[in-house]
RODO-2510 file (C-alpha; in nm, 4 decimals, decimal comma):
residues 595
     n   res          X          Y          Z
     1     m     0,0000     0,0000     0,0000
     2     n     0,1036     0,3568    -0,0646
     3     q     0,1835     0,6032     0,2129
     4     a    -0,1008     0,8529     0,2381
     5     l    -0,0402     1,1809     0,0567
     6     h    -0,3578     1,3386     0,1916
     7     q    -0,4829     1,3947     0,5440
     8     f    -0,8354     1,2832     0,4568
     9     h    -1,0109     0,9925     0,2872
    10     i    -1,3538     0,9528     0,1281
    11     p    -1,5445     0,6870     0,3270
    12     v    -1,7826     0,4359     0,1741
    13     m    -2,1250     0,5830     0,1015
    14     g    -2,4172     0,3534     0,0373
    15     l    -2,3590     0,0816    -0,2192
    16     g    -2,3239     0,2922    -0,5303
    17     f    -2,2196     0,6467    -0,4403
    18     t    -1,8481     0,5576    -0,4057
    19     i    -1,8486     0,2372    -0,6129
    20     d    -1,6285     0,3997    -0,8789
    21     s    -1,4693     0,6802    -0,6759
    22     p    -1,1167     0,5337    -0,7211
    23     l    -1,1480     0,5971    -1,0964
    24     k    -1,2231     0,9607    -1,0179
    25     v    -0,9832     1,0472    -0,7341
    26     a    -0,7145     0,7787    -0,6852
    27     k    -0,4911     0,9262    -0,9562
    28     f    -0,4670     1,2405    -0,7425
    29     g    -0,3419     1,0413    -0,4425
    30     i    -0,6807     1,0445    -0,2685
    31     t    -0,7995     0,7266    -0,0957
    32     s    -1,1633     0,6234    -0,1225
    33     v    -1,3655     0,3225    -0,0085
    34     v    -1,5705     0,0908    -0,2307
    35     s    -1,8564    -0,1204    -0,0959
    36     i    -1,8198    -0,4833    -0,2066
    37     v    -2,1497    -0,6051    -0,0603
    38     d    -2,3492    -0,6071    -0,3856
    39     d    -2,1875    -0,8382    -0,6423
    40     h    -2,4724    -0,7661    -0,8864
    41     l    -2,3773    -0,3973    -0,8871
    42     l    -2,0057    -0,4756    -0,9130
    43     e    -2,0687    -0,6933    -1,2173
    44     e    -2,2867    -0,4268    -1,3786
    45     m    -2,0241    -0,1581    -1,3190
    46     r    -1,7526    -0,3859    -1,4585
    47     r    -1,9594    -0,4238    -1,7742
    48     i    -2,0118    -0,0478    -1,8009
    49     y    -1,6462     0,0454    -1,7463
    50     s    -1,5106    -0,2374    -1,9622
    51     r    -1,7094    -0,0961    -2,2500
    52     k    -1,6073     0,2623    -2,1715
    53     y    -1,2357     0,1771    -2,1633
    54     a    -1,2500    -0,0882    -2,4402
    55     v    -1,1491    -0,3692    -2,2037
    56     p    -1,2591    -0,7276    -2,2898
    57     y    -1,5579    -0,8285    -2,0775
    58     i    -1,6633    -1,1860    -2,0059
    59     p    -1,9709    -1,1989    -1,7807
    60     i    -1,9526    -1,3904    -1,4535
    61     l    -2,2954    -1,5510    -1,4358
    62     e    -2,4856    -1,6094    -1,1138
    63     g    -2,4880    -1,9844    -1,1671
    64     e    -2,1091    -2,0120    -1,1712
    65     e    -1,9323    -2,1669    -0,8760
    66     d    -1,8159    -1,8985    -0,6317
    67     h    -1,9572    -1,6320    -0,8641
    68     r    -1,9874    -1,3743    -0,5842
    69     a    -1,6169    -1,3786    -0,4930
    70     k    -1,5174    -1,3919    -0,8603
    71     r    -1,7261    -1,0816    -0,9370
    72     v    -1,5616    -0,8913    -0,6496
    73     t    -1,2145    -0,9906    -0,7716
    74     a    -1,2884    -0,9053    -1,1353
    75     y    -1,4250    -0,5580    -1,0547
    76     l    -1,1409    -0,4719    -0,8165
    77     d    -0,8836    -0,5940    -1,0690
    78     l    -1,0417    -0,3674    -1,3296
    79     l    -1,0236    -0,0683    -1,0927
    80     h    -0,6600    -0,1516    -1,0134
    81     d    -0,5599    -0,1748    -1,3803
    82     l    -0,7443     0,1412    -1,4845
    83     v    -0,6050     0,3466    -1,1938
    84     d    -0,2554     0,2205    -1,2794
    85     q    -0,3052     0,3397    -1,6372
    86     q    -0,4261     0,6797    -1,5155
    87     v    -0,1254     0,7253    -1,2854
    88     n     0,1223     0,6153    -1,5521
    89     q    -0,0346     0,8611    -1,7942
    90     l    -0,0212     1,1386    -1,5366
    91     r     0,3507     1,0809    -1,4747
    92     v     0,4403     1,1516    -1,8391
    93     e     0,2168     1,4540    -1,8920
    94     d     0,3778     1,7801    -1,9964
    95     f     0,3892     2,0372    -1,7177
    96     e     0,3830     2,3167    -1,9746
    97     s     0,0624     2,2139    -2,1530
    98     s    -0,1345     1,9775    -1,9258
    99     t    -0,3549     2,0644    -1,6281
   100     s    -0,4019     1,7206    -1,4673
   101     i    -0,0416     1,6910    -1,3485
   102     h    -0,0696     2,0365    -1,1936
   103     n    -0,3949     1,9352    -1,0235
   104     f    -0,2190     1,6465    -0,8506
   105     f     0,0145     1,8842    -0,6657
   106     e    -0,2323     2,1706    -0,6240
   107     l    -0,4698     1,9394    -0,4358
   108     l    -0,2061     1,8549    -0,1734
   109     p    -0,1978     2,0330     0,1637
   110     s     0,0003     2,3574     0,1223
   111     n     0,2649     2,2473     0,3744
   112     h     0,3237     1,9067     0,2153
   113     t     0,6856     1,8581     0,1024
   114     y     0,5750     1,7755    -0,2520
   115     a     0,3608     2,0906    -0,2676
   116     v     0,6565     2,3032    -0,1545
   117     i     0,8799     2,1556    -0,4272
   118     y     0,5998     2,2078    -0,6790
   119     r     0,5843     2,5790    -0,5957
   120     q     0,9626     2,5996    -0,6302
   121     m     0,9288     2,4471    -0,9764
   122     l     0,6743     2,7108    -1,0792
   123     e     0,9234     2,9849    -0,9887
   124     a     1,2215     2,8164    -1,1571
   125     n     1,3406     2,8403    -1,5160
   126     g     1,5509     2,6417    -1,7600
   127     e     1,7382     2,3344    -1,6420
   128     e     1,6381     2,3837    -1,2774
   129     r     1,2701     2,3885    -1,3744
   130     f     1,3106     2,0735    -1,5843
   131     a     1,5009     1,8919    -1,3066
   132     l     1,2337     1,9774    -1,0513
   133     q     0,9628     1,8570    -1,2897
   134     e     1,1377     1,5216    -1,3276
   135     q     1,1663     1,4948    -0,9506
   136     l     0,7972     1,5748    -0,9090
   137     r     0,7008     1,2956    -1,1487
   138     t     0,8547     1,0422    -0,9115
   139     f     0,6239     1,1624    -0,6322
   140     i     0,3037     1,0794    -0,8197
   141     q     0,1256     0,7790    -0,6711
   142     a    -0,2305     0,6578    -0,6475
   143     g    -0,4528     0,6809    -0,3442
   144     n    -0,5529     0,3449    -0,2005
   145     i    -0,8483     0,1495    -0,3297
   146     d    -0,9979     0,0419     0,0025
   147     v    -1,3070    -0,1784     0,0325
   148     n    -1,5862    -0,1977     0,2879
   149     i    -1,7644    -0,5026     0,4245
   150     m    -2,0559    -0,4408     0,6600
   151     t    -2,0134    -0,7351     0,8959
   152     k    -2,3867    -0,7726     0,9631
   153     v    -2,4588    -0,8300     0,5933
   154     d    -2,3539    -1,1934     0,5979
   155     k    -2,6392    -1,4097     0,4773
   156     i    -2,5798    -1,7852     0,4535
   157     n    -2,6365    -1,8901     0,0927
   158     r    -2,7890    -2,1983    -0,0672
   159     t    -2,7628    -2,3935    -0,3900
   160     k    -3,0436    -2,3734    -0,6466
   161     t    -3,1843    -2,6939    -0,4986
   162     g    -3,1987    -2,5383    -0,1512
   163     e    -2,8948    -2,7016     0,0077
   164     v    -2,7024    -2,4819     0,2518
   165     l    -2,3579    -2,3892     0,1168
   166     p    -2,0459    -2,4050     0,3382
   167     r    -1,9804    -2,1023     0,5625
   168     e    -1,7118    -1,9593     0,3332
   169     y    -1,9804    -1,8942     0,0694
   170     s    -2,1758    -1,6547     0,2909
   171     d    -2,2078    -1,2987     0,1620
   172     a    -1,9377    -1,1397     0,3796
   173     l    -1,6845    -1,4233     0,3578
   174     a    -1,7215    -1,4496    -0,0190
   175     a    -1,6700    -1,0726    -0,0487
   176     l    -1,3552    -1,0950     0,1647
   177     r    -1,2252    -1,3808    -0,0504
   178     g    -1,2880    -1,1725    -0,3621
   179     f    -1,0847    -0,8847    -0,2168
   180     a    -0,8077    -1,1148    -0,0922
   181     k    -0,7628    -1,2669    -0,4387
   182     s    -0,7640    -0,9312    -0,6183
   183     k    -0,4635    -0,7274    -0,7358
   184     v    -0,5671    -0,4366    -0,5146
   185     r    -0,3186    -0,3379    -0,2443
   186     g    -0,5494    -0,1533    -0,0107
   187     n    -0,7372    -0,2100     0,3134
   188     v    -1,0577    -0,3881     0,4006
   189     v    -1,2773    -0,1757     0,6275
   190     f    -1,4980    -0,3783     0,8610
   191     s    -1,8005    -0,1865     0,9884
   192     a    -2,0942    -0,2714     1,2192
   193     g    -1,9114    -0,4768     1,4804
   194     l    -1,7370    -0,8073     1,5368
   195     n    -1,8189    -1,1033     1,3113
   196     p    -1,6145    -1,3986     1,4479
   197     a    -1,6436    -1,6153     1,1355
   198     l    -1,5460    -1,3292     0,9062
   199     y    -1,2548    -1,2139     1,1208
   200     s    -1,1259    -1,5693     1,1564
   201     y    -1,1415    -1,6159     0,7791
   202     l    -0,8652    -1,3549     0,7389
   203     e    -0,6184    -1,6224     0,8507
   204     e    -0,6729    -1,8090     0,5240
   205     f    -0,5016    -1,5413     0,3142
   206     e    -0,1312    -1,4615     0,2994
   207     d    -0,1754    -1,0922     0,2165
   208     f    -0,3096    -1,0101     0,5652
   209     f     0,0155    -1,1152     0,7340
   210     p     0,3489    -0,9252     0,7411
   211     d     0,6262    -1,0272     0,5018
   212     k     1,0008    -1,0328     0,5759
   213     a     1,0198    -0,6526     0,5499
   214     g     0,7263    -0,6118     0,7882
   215     t     0,4978    -0,5023     0,5046
   216     i     0,1338    -0,6125     0,5019
   217     a    -0,0006    -0,6196     0,1458
   218     k    -0,3657    -0,5892     0,2464
   219     g    -0,4478    -0,4104     0,5693
   220     v    -0,7419    -0,4282     0,8078
   221     i    -0,9308    -0,1179     0,9197
   222     l    -1,1899    -0,1375     1,1960
   223     k    -1,4655     0,1207     1,1989
   224     v    -1,5465     0,1698     1,5682
   225     s    -1,7685     0,3931     1,7784
   226     d    -1,5622     0,3881     2,0984
   227     y    -1,2397     0,2676     2,2621
   228     r    -1,3949    -0,0413     2,4206
   229     s    -1,5096    -0,1659     2,0811
   230     a    -1,1606    -0,1088     1,9413
   231     m    -1,0048    -0,3084     2,2251
   232     i    -1,2415    -0,6037     2,1934
   233     q    -1,2191    -0,6314     1,8156
   234     g    -0,8479    -0,5503     1,8019
   235     r    -0,7607    -0,8211     2,0554
   236     f    -0,9792    -1,0780     1,8793
   237     l    -0,7851    -1,0199     1,5571
   238     a    -0,4449    -0,9925     1,7278
   239     k    -0,4862    -1,3375     1,8810
   240     k    -0,5119    -1,4699     1,5263
   241     g    -0,2005    -1,2843     1,4123
   242     i    -0,3971    -1,0144     1,2301
   243     w    -0,2752    -0,6582     1,2841
   244     v    -0,5235    -0,3707     1,2750
   245     n    -0,3777    -0,1089     1,0449
   246     e    -0,6238     0,1623     1,1473
   247     f    -0,9017     0,2306     1,3949
   248     r    -1,1522     0,4497     1,2145
   249     i    -1,3622     0,6253     1,4775
   250     e    -1,7034     0,7256     1,3498
   251     s    -1,9542     0,9439     1,5305
   252     g    -2,2394     0,7349     1,6652
   253     l    -2,5090     0,9655     1,5267
   254     n    -2,3454     1,2496     1,3291
   255     c    -2,2685     1,0282     1,0307
   256     g    -2,4255     0,8923     0,7142
   257     g    -2,5743     0,5479     0,6560
   258     h    -2,6505     0,3262     0,9540
   259     a    -2,6155     0,4950     1,2931
   260     f    -2,4737     0,3029     1,5870
   261     a    -2,5338     0,5263     1,8884
   262     t    -2,3101     0,4918     2,1924
   263     d    -2,4568     0,5073     2,5432
   264     g    -2,4217     0,8842     2,5335
   265     i    -2,0422     0,8860     2,5075
   266     l    -1,9490     1,1799     2,2850
   267     a    -1,6834     1,2125     2,0162
   268     g    -1,4538     1,4438     2,2135
   269     p    -1,4089     1,2144     2,5154
   270     i    -1,3767     0,9122     2,2835
   271     l    -1,0983     1,0823     2,0861
   272     e    -0,9289     1,1852     2,4113
   273     e    -0,9291     0,8234     2,5305
   274     f    -0,7721     0,7037     2,2067
   275     k    -0,5114     0,9797     2,2250
   276     n    -0,4150     0,8945     2,5822
   277     n    -0,4004     0,5210     2,5184
   278     k    -0,2610     0,5021     2,1664
   279     k     0,0777     0,3634     2,2668
   280     s    -0,0528     0,1241     2,5311
   281     l    -0,3162    -0,0020     2,2850
   282     a    -0,0476    -0,0592     2,0214
   283     d     0,1824    -0,2369     2,2699
   284     l    -0,0966    -0,4630     2,3932
   285     l    -0,2104    -0,5589     2,0432
   286     r     0,1457    -0,6004     1,9137
   287     e     0,2391    -0,8359     2,1974
   288     s    -0,0703    -1,0491     2,1417
   289     c    -0,0320    -1,0385     1,7634
   290     n     0,3345    -1,1366     1,7703
   291     q     0,2651    -1,4297     2,0018
   292     a     0,0183    -1,5616     1,7449
   293     l     0,2540    -1,4907     1,4536
   294     l     0,5378    -1,6664     1,6341
   295     s     0,3234    -1,9753     1,6899
   296     k     0,2420    -1,9765     1,3183
   297     g     0,6070    -1,9444     1,2211
   298     r     0,5455    -1,6066     1,0565
   299     f     0,7287    -1,2751     1,0455
   300     l     0,6510    -1,0375     1,3334
   301     i     0,5075    -0,6884     1,3640
   302     t     0,7977    -0,4472     1,4226
   303     d     0,8220    -0,2515     1,7482
   304     d     0,7741     0,0862     1,5791
   305     t     0,4442    -0,0136     1,4152
   306     l     0,1430     0,1773     1,5439
   307     p    -0,2198     0,1537     1,4312
   308     k    -0,3463     0,4718     1,2709
   309     i    -0,6257     0,6571     1,4473
   310     t    -0,8682     0,8552     1,2299
   311     y    -1,2079     1,0197     1,2783
   312     q    -1,5093     1,0749     1,0560
   313     g    -1,8560     1,2154     1,1092
   314     g    -1,9924     1,5665     1,0682
   315     l    -1,6756     1,7624     0,9911
   316     g    -1,7601     2,0790     0,8042
   317     n    -1,4660     2,3166     0,7763
   318     a    -1,0879     2,3427     0,7885
   319     q    -1,0815     2,4797     1,1433
   320     e    -1,2581     2,1719     1,2821
   321     n    -1,0463     1,9416     1,0689
   322     e    -0,7190     2,1004     1,1806
   323     f    -0,8181     2,1105     1,5461
   324     l    -0,9057     1,7395     1,5538
   325     l    -0,5865     1,6437     1,3700
   326     n    -0,3637     1,8470     1,5998
   327     h    -0,5315     1,8219     1,9395
   328     y    -0,6023     1,4495     1,9209
   329     a    -0,2869     1,3609     1,7240
   330     l    -0,4975     1,1933     1,4558
   331     d    -0,3499     1,0327     1,1458
   332     g    -0,6331     1,1585     0,9267
   333     t    -1,0023     1,2366     0,8938
   334     g    -1,2866     1,1109     0,6796
   335     w    -1,5092     1,3424     0,4769
   336     g    -1,8149     1,1641     0,3426
   337     s    -2,1479     1,3348     0,2777
   338     p    -2,0096     1,6687     0,1471
   339     f    -1,8500     1,4740    -0,1402
   340     l    -2,1979     1,3746    -0,2590
   341     l    -2,2023     1,7299    -0,3980
   342     v    -1,8781     1,6704    -0,5911
   343     p    -1,9533     1,4925    -0,9230
   344     e    -1,5780     1,4570    -0,9822
   345     a    -1,5582     1,2284    -0,6767
   346     t    -1,8855     1,0367    -0,6368
   347     s    -2,1726     0,8982    -0,8451
   348     v    -2,5015     1,0722    -0,7713
   349     d    -2,7726     1,0845    -1,0361
   350     d    -2,8921     1,4298    -1,1447
   351     e    -3,2384     1,4082    -0,9893
   352     t    -3,1050     1,3018    -0,6501
   353     l    -2,8424     1,5764    -0,6643
   354     q    -3,1169     1,8314    -0,7271
   355     r    -3,3256     1,6967    -0,4396
   356     i    -3,0284     1,7270    -0,2044
   357     l    -2,9815     2,0898    -0,3061
   358     e    -3,3502     2,1660    -0,2459
   359     a    -3,3755     1,9747     0,0832
   360     k    -3,4445     2,1500     0,4134
   361     k    -3,2719     2,0612     0,7389
   362     s    -3,5871     1,8828     0,8535
   363     d    -3,5670     1,6547     0,5493
   364     y    -3,2607     1,4835     0,6981
   365     y    -3,3724     1,2394     0,9644
   366     l    -3,2919     0,9141     1,1432
   367     s    -3,5344     0,6531     1,0129
   368     h    -3,6462     0,2911     1,0521
   369     a    -3,5771     0,2313     0,6810
   370     s    -3,3112    -0,0370     0,7267
   371     p    -3,4238    -0,4005     0,7328
   372     l    -3,1292    -0,4622     0,9675
   373     g    -3,3254    -0,2934     1,2458
   374     v    -3,0509    -0,0337     1,2919
   375     p    -3,1384     0,3409     1,2753
   376     f    -3,0663     0,4684     0,9249
   377     n    -2,9949     0,8247     0,8124
   378     n    -3,2409     0,9146     0,5397
   379     l    -3,3682     1,1944     0,3161
   380     r    -3,7464     1,2467     0,3214
   381     t    -3,7521     1,3843    -0,0327
   382     s    -3,5634     1,1026    -0,2095
   383     t    -3,7188     0,9156    -0,5015
   384     g    -3,6814     0,6024    -0,2903
   385     e    -3,9118     0,7508    -0,0271
   386     d    -4,1559     0,8596    -0,3011
   387     q    -4,1664     0,5020    -0,4313
   388     r    -4,2132     0,3496    -0,0855
   389     k    -4,5097     0,5761    -0,0080
   390     a    -4,6657     0,5247    -0,3532
   391     r    -4,6579     0,1469    -0,3049
   392     i    -4,8399     0,1805     0,0285
   393     e    -5,1061     0,4039    -0,1290
   394     k    -5,1632     0,1399    -0,3992
   395     n    -5,1995    -0,1310    -0,1325
   396     r    -4,8766    -0,2849    -0,2595
   397     a    -4,6558    -0,2143     0,0417
   398     g    -4,3027    -0,3466     0,0345
   399     s    -4,0487    -0,4155    -0,2364
   400     p    -3,9936    -0,7062    -0,4719
   401     c    -3,6910    -0,8792    -0,3198
   402     y    -3,4447    -0,9804    -0,5896
   403     k    -3,1007    -0,9528    -0,4303
   404     k    -3,1906    -1,0726    -0,0783
   405     f    -2,8770    -0,9377     0,0924
   406     l    -3,0852    -0,8305     0,3940
   407     a    -3,3141    -1,1345     0,4094
   408     f    -3,2740    -1,2295     0,7761
   409     s    -3,6248    -1,2573     0,9256
   410     t    -3,7531    -1,6067     1,0073
   411     e    -4,0686    -1,4747     1,1763
   412     y    -4,2990    -1,6320     0,9179
   413     s    -4,0933    -1,9054     0,7591
   414     e    -3,7844    -2,1167     0,8089
   415     k    -3,6341    -1,9582     0,4999
   416     p    -3,5272    -1,5986     0,5874
   417     i    -3,7043    -1,3094     0,4169
   418     c    -3,6398    -0,9333     0,4200
   419     t    -3,8589    -0,7092     0,6347
   420     a    -3,8705    -0,4559     0,3486
   421     s    -4,0050    -0,7195     0,1080
   422     r    -4,3607    -0,7281    -0,0220
   423     e    -4,3953    -1,0807     0,1130
   424     y    -4,3066    -0,9837     0,4702
   425     q    -4,5116    -0,6638     0,4752
   426     h    -4,8185    -0,8422     0,3335
   427     l    -4,7996    -1,0983     0,6161
   428     k    -4,7514    -0,8245     0,8763
   429     l    -5,0514    -0,6296     0,7404
   430     k    -5,2678    -0,9413     0,7743
   431     q    -5,1703    -0,9555     1,1413
   432     f    -5,2409    -0,5833     1,1791
   433     n    -5,5871    -0,6165     1,0250
   434     a    -5,6575    -0,9024     1,2646
   435     g    -5,5689    -0,6759     1,5589
   436     e    -5,2519    -0,8705     1,6411
   437     v    -5,0055    -0,5860     1,5681
   438     s    -5,0102    -0,2306     1,7040
   439     q    -5,0298     0,0777     1,4841
   440     e    -4,6873     0,1872     1,6098
   441     e    -4,5257    -0,1437     1,5081
   442     m    -4,7032    -0,1462     1,1710
   443     t    -4,5891     0,2085     1,0938
   444     e    -4,2299     0,1107     1,1696
   445     v    -4,2524    -0,1967     0,9456
   446     l    -4,3945     0,0039     0,6545
   447     e    -4,1009     0,2433     0,6855
   448     k    -3,8606    -0,0341     0,5787
   449     d    -3,7075     0,0314     0,2374
   450     c    -3,5255    -0,1840    -0,0174
   451     l    -3,1702    -0,0637     0,0405
   452     c    -3,0261    -0,3242    -0,1977
   453     e    -3,1878    -0,1584    -0,5002
   454     g    -3,2151     0,2002    -0,3730
   455     l    -2,8512     0,2385    -0,2697
   456     s    -2,7130     0,0815    -0,5877
   457     a    -2,9326     0,2590    -0,8448
   458     p    -2,7509     0,5991    -0,8415
   459     a    -2,4247     0,4562    -0,9804
   460     i    -2,5991     0,2970    -1,2781
   461     l    -2,8167     0,6032    -1,3428
   462     h    -2,5111     0,8292    -1,3168
   463     a    -2,3421     0,6145    -1,5817
   464     g    -2,6337     0,6862    -1,8167
   465     e    -2,7899     0,3410    -1,7935
   466     v    -3,1115     0,1978    -1,6493
   467     p    -3,0968    -0,0408    -1,3501
   468     a    -3,2244    -0,3952    -1,3915
   469     r    -3,6056    -0,4318    -1,3912
   470     n    -3,6251    -0,0519    -1,4286
   471     l    -3,5875     0,0006    -1,0513
   472     k    -3,4733     0,3626    -1,0757
   473     a    -3,5778     0,4918    -0,7321
   474     v    -3,2789     0,6106    -0,5291
   475     t    -3,2367     0,5809    -0,1536
   476     i    -2,9753     0,8159    -0,0138
   477     c    -2,8264     0,8069     0,3354
   478     p    -2,6444     1,1372     0,3992
   479     g    -2,5230     1,2512     0,7354
   480     p    -2,7095     1,5466     0,8956
   481     n    -2,4079     1,7661     0,8150
   482     l    -2,4981     1,7705     0,4449
   483     a    -2,7915     2,0015     0,5234
   484     y    -2,5432     2,2865     0,5732
   485     f    -2,3786     2,2539     0,2297
   486     k    -2,5658     2,4054    -0,0645
   487     g    -2,4033     2,3891    -0,4040
   488     i    -2,2290     2,1655    -0,6525
   489     y    -1,8527     2,1798    -0,6084
   490     s    -1,5428     2,0834    -0,7996
   491     l    -1,2924     1,8420    -0,6473
   492     k    -1,0433     2,1267    -0,6128
   493     e    -1,2998     2,3404    -0,4278
   494     m    -1,3951     2,0690    -0,1766
   495     v    -1,0355     1,9643    -0,1095
   496     g    -0,9353     2,3294    -0,0807
   497     h    -1,2172     2,3780     0,1705
   498     i    -1,0905     2,0843     0,3800
   499     y    -0,7368     2,2233     0,3864
   500     g    -0,8379     2,5858     0,4424
   501     k    -0,7170     2,7123     0,1042
   502     l    -1,0671     2,8506     0,0487
   503     q    -1,3940     2,8535     0,2392
   504     l    -1,7161     2,7241     0,0867
   505     p    -2,0268     2,9215     0,1868
   506     l    -2,1985     2,7066     0,4510
   507     d    -2,5271     2,7693     0,6283
   508     p    -2,4414     3,0286     0,8974
   509     e    -2,6531     2,8328     1,1488
   510     r    -2,4284     2,5280     1,1224
   511     p    -2,3086     2,4391     1,4756
   512     h    -1,9615     2,3128     1,5631
   513     v    -1,9117     1,9416     1,4878
   514     f    -1,9078     1,8572     1,8610
   515     i    -2,2237     2,0598     1,9296
   516     k    -2,4126     1,9032     1,6382
   517     e    -2,3371     1,5540     1,7616
   518     l    -2,4407     1,6537     2,1127
   519     q    -2,7716     1,7912     1,9808
   520     l    -2,8367     1,4602     1,8050
   521     y    -2,7640     1,2659     2,1230
   522     v    -2,9952     1,4872     2,3287
   523     q    -3,2732     1,4271     2,0733
   524     h    -3,1985     1,0542     2,0902
   525     l    -3,2215     1,0537     2,4701
   526     q    -3,5506     1,2463     2,4553
   527     k    -3,7009     0,9817     2,2270
   528     e    -3,5749     0,7014     2,4498
   529     m    -3,7314     0,8663     2,7553
   530     e    -4,0632     0,9207     2,5734
   531     k    -4,1010     0,5535     2,4818
   532     t    -4,4234     0,4174     2,6283
   533     l    -4,3020     0,0793     2,7459
   534     p    -4,5516    -0,1503     2,9185
   535     e    -4,3211    -0,1586     3,2185
   536     q    -4,0275     0,0636     3,3047
   537     t    -3,7851    -0,2042     3,4143
   538     a    -3,4968    -0,1313     3,6497
   539     k    -3,2568    -0,2273     3,3704
   540     y    -3,4081     0,0251     3,1292
   541     a    -3,4145     0,2992     3,3941
   542     s    -3,0472     0,2271     3,4659
   543     y    -2,9665     0,2541     3,0932
   544     l    -3,1353     0,5954     3,0714
   545     e    -2,9542     0,7196     3,3801
   546     k    -2,6206     0,5975     3,2453
   547     f    -2,6881     0,7637     2,9089
   548     k    -2,7775     1,0926     3,0761
   549     g    -2,4719     1,0742     3,3017
   550     n    -2,2409     1,0124     3,0055
   551     l    -2,3849     1,3141     2,8236
   552     l    -2,3335     1,5409     3,1237
   553     e    -1,9805     1,4084     3,1693
   554     g    -1,9098     1,4740     2,8011
   555     m    -2,0399     1,8302     2,8325
   556     n    -1,8102     1,8949     3,1275
   557     y    -1,5229     1,7738     2,9117
   558     y    -1,6230     2,0200     2,6375
   559     k    -1,6420     2,3045     2,8902
   560     e    -1,2849     2,2406     3,0006
   561     l    -1,1735     2,2002     2,6401
   562     a    -1,3299     2,5308     2,5394
   563     n    -1,1532     2,7095     2,8269
   564     q    -0,8124     2,5547     2,7566
   565     w    -0,8004     2,5539     2,3766
   566     s    -0,9078     2,7862     2,0994
   567     m    -1,0880     2,5497     1,8629
   568     d    -1,2087     2,8211     1,6272
   569     t    -1,2779     3,1932     1,5987
   570     e    -1,3947     3,3948     1,8991
   571     e    -1,7440     3,4139     1,7486
   572     v    -1,7629     3,0355     1,7004
   573     m    -1,6321     2,9703     2,0514
   574     s    -1,8839     3,2082     2,2056
   575     s    -2,1654     3,0266     2,0252
   576     f    -2,0134     2,6914     2,1252
   577     k    -2,0228     2,7795     2,4952
   578     a    -2,3760     2,9226     2,4801
   579     q    -2,5151     2,6204     2,2966
   580     l    -2,3319     2,3875     2,5342
   581     q    -2,4895     2,5528     2,8362
   582     a    -2,8389     2,5399     2,6831
   583     l    -2,8018     2,1698     2,6047
   584     e    -2,6747     2,0974     2,9550
   585     d    -2,9812     2,2672     3,1043
   586     e    -3,2036     2,0670     2,8706
   587     v    -3,0443     1,7341     2,9617
   588     k    -3,0640     1,8027     3,3349
   589     g    -3,4373     1,8624     3,2942
   590     l    -3,5063     1,5371     3,1102
   591     v    -3,7013     1,2709     3,3011
   592     p    -3,8383     0,9410     3,1661
   593     v    -4,2108     0,8967     3,1006
   594     i    -4,3591     0,6667     3,3650
   595     v    -4,6562     0,4564     3,2547
***
């Protein structure tokens, strides 16, 4: 893998929004993350890009043995080869007549060594200018092509005759095998928690272990919500000889896609804990990892190896980005949802892009749309939501279930079905009409959406094609932070905004990243306290009290932080303190509803 040139990465977004981002940004040294959950989408995108770049295309049919892993490998190999071609082309471009080679260096942080040499080249003449240009060419390298596997999306598959296939043919394990066998030298990002079978399967592949030089060809990144999760998952992997290359901390609520709320533990205190324990965490994991590697007769992790610590979720400007990098000694940050407004970086169809631009803050909300039963960030005005509501009005609630990646419910049959499917919702409505299901439960069930189709459609539509079976409705899962960005931006503008080279016009009401997350957690606690449970158990009351206590403790941390450090301008800090005090008063006044 390449050493990172940039201080940020573009995280995975949905199934389709970043499916081809490496072809857009990797040549500029920017790392992005591709979802490899949907092999149908990967195969379709391989067909599209093979035709675009005149590459021979042989379909991998669904009936083929191990077709899912083969599709993952084939698509990733195509991305690898095309990005290699782009980088090789960039290296030989003429500085005097081409713009792309200039863009590579102009996108870098201003204080980066390569950017400094680039500016020296611009001022030089003659032989010195030429020599500096030749030196600069050697600096050009691609950003990583990283992949994402959501650990919960791991359905056990069957043959056409209904026989259960071995565990290694499950959705997640097959996807991992496809990545492991590909040419790509990037990382696999595991999100949504520990999956023992999946994590153990890493041991089957050579590329996840260090070689003689201590290099690991394919790294492991864990997306975590807190330090405890990092410890548990990191130790599980270390005991198998698998080193965690990076802990990617994501805000529990101030993020896109599925939201995994903590028990009220806020981003600031979480980052502080990682900062204070970075070395001890590395030492603990290294010792455990090397014991396992030694027992396997493998090369060891070197003493100077540390896992990277990064953060993503709700960042909005250069001041926040710089403060988090410096104060918490982070190795980088992730910027997701704002890049949905950058056509040079992501694949968003024109209609969805327009709906994002027209959306109000209230249109961004945490929904029950995911069949996984996990809160899901949603946009009320998406075409996916329009389709879901139209089906209900026509008494055809639910979606036809073709891909079945989220078919986990065995409530009505031994064979799992998806809660967003027409089959499941029809059965639930029958129960509702018989008085066996409450209105509240029925409303939540009808909110389920087909994420398999809705999150993959934008990539195909953006490529100018029509999704299979004409399922064109798009589901989009932006973080709440996107509400404060209004405009379509170039890659240079968004990257410049991140690094403070320019400032995009954001909604003036946008709160600081820490305050926004806190607001979301207060709203979450309010909803939890308003739940009308048949009996307020001692366990539930204890959970609410713990949640409230963690919020108040986090706010005290922010008070001390605001007094010790200047996180932003005086105006921003004054607003920060005022909003913090108001939220503290609100939390102290919250009491659970007793029924």
